[in-house]
C-alpha positions as CSV (number, residue, x, y, z in Angstrom):
1,M,137.6,41.4,-44.6
2,V,136.2,40.0,-47.8
3,K,134.9,42.7,-50.2
4,T,131.4,42.1,-51.6
5,Y,128.7,44.0,-53.3
6,G,126.7,43.7,-50.1
7,L,123.6,41.6,-49.6
8,T,122.7,40.4,-53.1
9,H,119.8,37.9,-52.8
10,V,116.9,36.6,-50.8
11,A,115.5,33.1,-51.6
12,L,111.8,32.6,-50.9
13,A,109.8,29.4,-50.7
14,V,106.7,30.1,-52.7
15,R,103.6,28.3,-53.9
16,D,104.0,29.4,-57.6
17,P,107.2,30.9,-58.8
18,Q,105.6,32.5,-61.9
19,R,102.9,34.2,-59.7
20,S,105.7,35.5,-57.4
21,L,107.6,36.8,-60.4
22,A,104.5,38.6,-61.7
23,F,103.9,40.2,-58.4
24,Y,107.4,41.6,-58.0
25,E,107.5,42.6,-61.7
26,A,104.4,44.7,-61.1
27,V,105.6,46.2,-57.8
28,L,109.4,46.7,-58.3
29,G,110.0,46.1,-62.0
30,V,112.2,43.0,-61.5
31,V,113.1,41.0,-64.5
32,C,113.6,37.3,-64.8
33,V,117.3,36.4,-65.4
34,W,117.0,32.6,-65.0
35,R,114.1,30.1,-64.7
36,S,113.2,26.5,-64.6
37,D,109.8,25.0,-63.7
38,D,110.3,25.2,-60.0
39,F,112.9,28.0,-59.6
40,I,113.1,31.6,-60.9
41,Q,115.8,34.2,-60.3
42,A,114.7,37.8,-60.8
43,Q,116.8,41.0,-60.6
44,T,116.0,44.6,-60.1
45,P,117.3,46.5,-63.2
46,G,120.4,48.6,-62.5
47,S,121.4,46.6,-59.4
48,R,123.0,43.4,-58.4
49,D,120.2,42.2,-56.2
50,V,118.4,38.9,-56.9
51,L,115.1,37.5,-55.6
52,V,114.9,33.8,-55.9
53,F,111.5,32.1,-56.0
54,E,111.7,28.4,-55.2
55,R,108.6,26.2,-55.4
56,A,108.0,24.8,-51.9
57,P,104.3,25.1,-51.1
58,K,104.5,23.7,-47.6
59,Q,107.1,26.3,-46.5
60,A,105.6,29.2,-48.4
61,G,105.0,32.3,-46.4
62,K,106.2,30.9,-43.1
63,R,108.2,33.1,-40.9
64,G,111.4,31.8,-39.6
65,G,114.5,33.7,-38.5
66,V,114.0,36.4,-41.1
67,A,111.3,38.9,-40.1
68,H,111.1,40.7,-43.4
69,F,113.2,42.1,-46.3
70,G,113.3,45.6,-47.7
71,F,113.7,47.7,-50.8
72,R,115.1,51.2,-50.5
73,L,113.4,53.9,-52.6
74,T,115.5,56.4,-54.6
75,K,113.1,59.3,-53.8
76,P,110.8,59.7,-50.8
77,S,108.1,61.1,-53.1
78,E,107.7,57.6,-54.6
79,I,106.0,56.1,-51.5
80,A,102.5,56.7,-52.7
81,A,103.3,55.0,-56.0
82,A,104.7,52.1,-54.1
83,V,101.5,51.7,-52.1
84,Q,99.5,51.7,-55.2
85,A,101.8,49.2,-57.0
86,V,101.5,46.8,-54.1
87,R,97.7,47.0,-54.1
88,D,97.4,46.8,-57.8
89,A,99.6,43.7,-57.9
90,G,97.5,41.9,-55.3
91,G,99.6,42.6,-52.2
92,T,98.4,44.0,-48.9
93,V,99.8,47.1,-47.2
94,T,100.0,46.3,-43.5
95,D,101.6,49.5,-42.1
96,Q,102.6,52.9,-43.5
97,G,104.2,56.0,-42.0
98,E,107.5,57.8,-41.4
99,F,110.3,56.5,-39.3
100,V,111.5,60.1,-38.9
101,P,110.5,63.2,-40.9
102,G,111.6,62.6,-44.5
103,E,111.8,58.8,-44.3
104,P,108.5,57.3,-45.4
105,Y,107.9,53.6,-45.3
106,L,105.4,50.9,-45.9
107,F,105.2,47.3,-44.8
108,A,103.3,44.9,-47.0
109,R,102.6,41.2,-47.7
110,D,103.0,39.5,-51.0
111,P,100.6,36.8,-52.3
112,D,102.4,34.1,-50.3
113,G,102.3,36.2,-47.1
114,Y,105.9,37.3,-46.9
115,E,106.4,40.6,-45.3
116,F,108.5,43.1,-47.1
117,E,109.3,46.8,-46.7
118,I,109.7,49.7,-49.1
119,W,111.2,52.8,-47.6
120,Y,113.3,55.8,-48.2
121,E,116.3,56.4,-46.1
122,I,118.1,59.7,-45.9
123,P,121.5,59.0,-47.4
124,T,124.1,57.8,-44.8
125,K,127.9,58.4,-44.8
126,V,128.5,54.8,-46.0
127,D,126.2,55.0,-49.0
128,P,128.1,54.7,-52.3
129,P,128.6,58.0,-54.2
130,K,125.9,58.9,-56.6
131,R,126.6,57.9,-60.2
132,T,127.1,60.8,-62.6
133,T,126.3,60.3,-66.2
134,R,128.9,61.8,-68.5
135,R,128.2,62.5,-72.1
136,P,130.7,61.0,-74.5
137,K,133.0,63.4,-76.0
138,T,132.2,64.0,-79.7
139,R,135.0,64.2,-82.2
140,R,135.2,67.2,-84.3
141,A,136.5,66.9,-87.8
């Protein structure tokens, strides 16, 4: 078995890479980590994931073997804010509910028509341990 950091990126054919970046900046807070005229890589702060926006207008928004891609919330209470962020950024919420009690979700479409999901999942036994922040020890004179 090869050890990885898990699924790290999704590349999307889009009409306008800058427009796609602006949408996902507004919804998820992604930041641009590399760009050219026809290609932008964006990353969610604090993670290793990457969204790639490649200018390819004829393929933009077309569904192939991938039905959708998803983003996991850190707190279930953030679902309402996610709905509002999608709408404010120009996306369309297509479905919303709970998979089971305590696991809210939404499905939405971005400006190119790609379907994505934002949901909260009750932690599983294979989730990485929560990070704890430790205060640095201070030296006493």
